[in-house]
C-alpha positions in Angstrom: 2.9 4.3 1.9 3.9 5.0 -1.8 0.8 3.2 -3.0 -1.6 4.9 -0.5 -0.4 8.5 0.0 2.4 8.8 -2.5 6.1 9.2 -2.1 9.3 9.0 -4.1 8.4 5.8 -5.9 4.8 6.4 -6.8 2.1 9.2 -6.9 -0.3 7.4 -4.4 -3.9 6.4 -5.0 -5.8 9.2 -6.8 -8.2 11.1 -4.5 -11.7 12.4 -5.2 -13.8 11.3 -2.2 -11.0 9.4 -0.6 -12.9 6.1 -0.9 -10.2 4.4 -3.1 -7.4 5.6 -1.0 -9.2 4.5 2.2 -9.9 1.0 0.9 -6.4 -0.3 1.0 -6.1 -3.1 3.5 -3.2 -5.1 4.7 -4.4 -8.5 6.0 -2.8 -11.7 7.3 -3.3 -15.2 5.8 -5.8 -14.2 3.1 -6.7 -11.1 1.1 -9.7 -9.1 2.3 -12.8 -9.6 0.4 -14.5 -6.4 1.5 -13.7 -2.7 1.6 -13.6 -0.9 5.0 -17.0 0.4 6.1 -15.6 3.9 6.9 -13.4 3.8 3.8 -13.0 7.5 3.0 -9.4 8.6 3.9 -8.3 11.4 1.6 -4.8 11.7 3.3 -4.3 8.0 3.7 -3.3 8.2 7.4 -5.9 5.8 8.6 -4.8 3.2 6.1 -1.2 3.6 7.0 -2.0 3.3 10.8 -4.0 0.1 10.2 -1.2 -1.4 8.1 1.3 -0.5 10.8 -0.8 -2.2 13.4 -1.0 -5.4 11.2 2.8 -5.3 10.7 3.3 -4.9 14.5 1.5 -8.2 15.0 3.0 -10.0 12.0 5.1 -13.1 12.7 7.6 -14.8 10.5 5.9 -17.3 8.2 2.6 -15.5 8.1 1.5 -14.4 4.6 0.6 -10.7 4.2 -1.9 -9.5 1.5 -2.2 -5.9 0.3 -5.6 -5.4 -1.4 -8.1 -2.8 -2.4 -11.6 -3.9 -3.2 -13.3 -0.8 -4.6 -14.7 -1.8 -8.0 -12.8 0.9 -9.9 -9.3 0.3 -8.5 -8.1 -1.5 -11.6 -9.3 1.5 -13.7 -7.3 3.9 -11.4 -4.2 1.6 -11.7 -4.4 1.8 -15.5 -4.6 5.6 -15.8 -8.3 6.5 -15.4 -7.1 9.4 -13.2 -5.1 11.0 -16.0 -3.9 13.9 -13.8 -3.1 12.3 -10.4 -1.8 8.9 -11.4 -1.7 8.5 -15.2 0.8 5.6 -14.9 -0.9 3.9 -12.0 0.4 3.6 -8.4 1.0 -0.1 -7.6 3.1 -0.9 -10.6 5.3 2.2 -9.9 5.7 1.4 -6.2 6.6 -2.2 -7.0 9.5 -1.1 -9.2 11.1 0.2 -6.0 10.8 -3.2 -4.1 14.3 -4.4 -5.0 15.8 -1.3 -3.4 13.6 -1.7 -0.3 14.6 -5.4 0.1 18.3 -4.6 -0.4 18.1 -1.9 2.3 16.3 -4.2 4.7 18.8 -7.0 4.2 21.7 -4.5 4.8 20.0 -3.3 8.0 19.5 -6.8 9.3 23.1 -7.7 8.6 24.4 -4.5 10.3 22.2 -5.3 13.3 23.5 -8.8 13.7 27.1 -7.7 13.0 27.1 -5.7 16.3 
């Protein structure tokens, strides 16, 4: 969610038409090589719902890939949108991963300790 719509860890994917934000795709086994046909998603809700659907089917051992195939996504990541995400979005969100993993491990341990 931080990469798509923004949050505490990152500003989210910059939005003009919503095409870049709508092109994020979570896939299993291999990264997507295409962008969604109806890719405009200014708020990011459609992307998040698709990702949640993929996660609901996910099974342990299956690789997940998070990709965006619009041709200008690298430019956005490296500050092309100087106002909305001057320091990118993926790199900032990834800085938060150690904390997310620590919380997830603690939740699993607490669940199994019951």
